[in-house]
N, C-alpha and C positions, 0 to 999 in steps of 0.2 A: 432840614433840620428845623424844629419847633422854637427851641430857645437856645440860643448860642451865646458865648462869651468870648471876647476876643482883647486879651492881654489886660484884663479887669484888675483894677487896685483899687483898695480903699484905705484912707486912713481916720482914724476917730481925732478928733481935736487938732487937726493940721495947723502948725504953725505955732505951736505952743508947745513948752516943755513937755506936757502931757501927751503929745501925739504918739499915737500906736497904728504902724500899719499892720491890719489885720488881712486884707487879702492882696497879693503878691503874685500879678501876673497870672491871673486864672483863665485858662482856654478850656472850654468843654461845649459839648452839643449834646443835646437830649432831644431825641426823637419824637414826633406827634405819635400819639397812643401808646408810647412805652411806660413801663412801671421802672421807676429809676430809685435806689435808694443810696443817699449820700452818708457816708462812713467817717468818721474822723474822732481823734479824742477830744476832750472839752478845750475850747478854747483855740481850735483851730480854724474859725473862721467859717463853719456851717449856717449857722442862724444868719451871720453877716451876708453871706452868698444869698440864702435864701431872700432876704429882703430886697435885692436887687432885681430879682426876676419880675417882681409887681411894683416895683418903683418906688417902694418904701424908702429906699437909700440911693441917691445919687452918685455913681463911680466919681471917684478921684482921678481915675486915667483907664482910657481903655474903654470898651463900649459892649452894651447887653443889646442882643437882637431878639425879637418874638417873631413869630411869625415871617421870618424875612426881613424884618423892619427894624431900625435901629429907635431903639425907645426914645421917646422924647419926654419932658417933665413938664409941659402946660397942665394947666388943670383939665382942658379938654381930653388932650393925650392919655393923662393917667386914668382918667374915667373910662375911656374906652380900654386900657390895657387891663385894668381889674375887671372888666367883664369878661376877658380872655383868662387871666390868671388868677386864680384864688387863693390865699393863704390864710391858714390856719394856724393860729400860735401855740405854742407849748402849754399855755395858762389859756385856755377859753374864756374865762370870766372877765379877763383882760378885755375882750373884745365884746362884751354885753353892756348895753346900756337903756334898752327897753323895758318898760313896765312888764310886758309879756312876750312869751315864745312867740305868738303870731307876730308881733310888731317887730321883734328882732329881725325875723326871717325876711317880714315885708319890708325892711327899712332900705336896702339896695334896690330893689324893684320899684318903689314909690320912687326915689330918685332919679330914676331912669326916666319918669314921667309916662309910665305904664298906667292905664286905666284900671279902676279898681278890680273888675272883673278878670283882667290879665294878672294883676298882683295877686289876688286870691289864688288863681292857677298855679302860678310859680311855688308860692308858698306851700300850697297842698301838695305839689307834686315833689318838693324838696323834702318836706316832713315824711312823706310817703317813703322816699328813697332811704332814709334813716332811720326808719321804724318809730317815728314821733306823732304820728298822724291822728292818734287818738283824741278826740275831743278834750278830754280831761286834761291834756296838756296845754292847748292854745291859749289858755286865760292865765295859765301858770307863770310865774316869774321865772325867768332862765335862772335867777339866783338859788332858785330854790330846788333846781334839778340835782340828782345825783352827780358825780363826778363823770361817769359814764354817758349819762344824759347830756350833761355841758359840753361835752366832746361832741356828741352828735347835732346838738343843736348849732354850735359854730359851724361844723360840717355844713348843715342844711344853711344857714345863713349866706355861705359863700355859694352853695348849689343853686341858689334862688337867683344868681347872678348868670346861670347856665354856662359856667367858664368852661373852656377847653382845657385846662390845667388846673389842677387842685394839690396844692404844697402844703404839706404837714411837717410841724417841727416837733418830735418826740411827743408823736400822738397818744402813747400808750402810758406816758408819765402820770402816776397815781391811780391806775385802772387795776382793777383785779383782774383774774385770767379770764373771767366769762367775758366782761367788758373788752378786753383786747380781742379775744376771739371774735367777737360781733364786729368790732371795728374792723380787722383786717378781711372779715368775709364782705363787709361793705367797700371797701377799698378793691376788693377784687372784682366786684360787681361792676362797680362804677368804671373800673379801667378797661374789662374784658367785654362787659355787654354795653357801656354806653360811650367807650371808645375815649374817656377821658383821659389824658396823661398825667400820671401820679408821680410826686416826687416827695420821698419821705425821708427825713433825719430819724434814726431810730438805732438803739441798741439791742432791740429783740430780733438778732437774726434768725433764729430758728423757726420763726412765724413769718417772716417776711420774705425769706429766700426762695420759697417755692413759688411766690407771686412775681417776684422782679425780673425783668430783662437785661438791667444795666446797673453796674455798680461803678461809683465814684469814691476813690479814699482821700481824704482832705488831711493835710498836716503843715501846721504853720502857714496858712493861709495859701497853698499850694495843692494841686491835683496832683498825687503823685503816683496814682495808679487807678486805671480803669479798665472794666471789661465784663464779662458774664461772672456767675458765681462760681463756675469752674476755674475760670482765670483768676479771678482775685482770690479763693480760697487755696489755690496750690501755692501760694507763697505765705505759709503762716510764719515765716521769719520776718517779712517786711510788716504783717500786721502785728505781731508781737512788737516790734520796734515802734510801732504807733500806739502801742497801747491798747490794741484790739484783740479780741478772743475769737477765736473758731467757734461756730455752731457745735454743741457738744456732739450730735450726731456725726459731724465732719472728723471732727477730732478723734472720737472714739475710731472710727473706720481707718483714718491715717495710721494711727497706733496699730491696729490689727495687721494693716497691709505691711507695715514698717517691720511686724514681727513676722513676716513670710505667709501669711494667710491671703488666699487668691480674693481679695475684696476690692472692689471698687473706690477711690477716694473722693469721687463726685458726688457725694451724698449730702445732704443737707438738712434732712429732717429726721426725727425718730422714727417715723414711719418707714419711710426708706430704708434706713439702716436695720429695722426690723425685718423688713421683707429680704432684704441683702442676706441678712444672716440664716433665715429660715431657709431660703433656696439654696444656700451653701450645705445646710445639714441635712436637707432633703437629699442632695446629689451624694453626700458622704454615705447615706444611709443606703441607697441603691447600688452602692458599689460591691 
């Protein structure tokens, strides 16, 4: 397993009247090269959990393991960790501070002590992957990019570190449909063609389900359910109690199956639902 937690706990403001236990004995494993989706209602601890994966937060109890090794929290150890595990925040502009897009993406490689030529190569490759390699973007302020371009720029700044894992917290927030489609196409490419482990927190299930291998459902600081899409969405009662909704296509197919029609309920996208219904209509027409 690439990322693993063992009885992980975390408390904000410990030892004060404001103490809040956010993570409560989290045990999980995420395989190398997988695409994992973390689900859960607001306040369930998802963002806090993600920040433990690259050492932004240090556990109150338990351990986090990356690549088989327990995390250490010295400056040197954290620098090595963040070359392996990159985190893109929900609001990408919170990560920006450089005057140009080039300098923003080049910041981490420069701090690794790479030569100028090696830095240029990494920046160009990262920007090419996200589609921002046009020369017109390089000298532009990242703050003057569109919302979708800012999200891609934040991903590029992480990809320039050549991480083995990419973590994204609600990456579609504030994006229009076209930008969301481009983003998920990029994540699919990074996972399937580049072999990067992808971990996403999102509510856009209809888009992410076809890409994901593994789902984790988190409620009140605990992982209460995990498995494949078929396993997770076969329990709509549990999801409903957690404040989570089935993908529209899955809900439709489950309702049709409950009405006695011979439809699979392991359908997660509108394209799959359309194909299933059309195949059924063709079979009826041939009788």
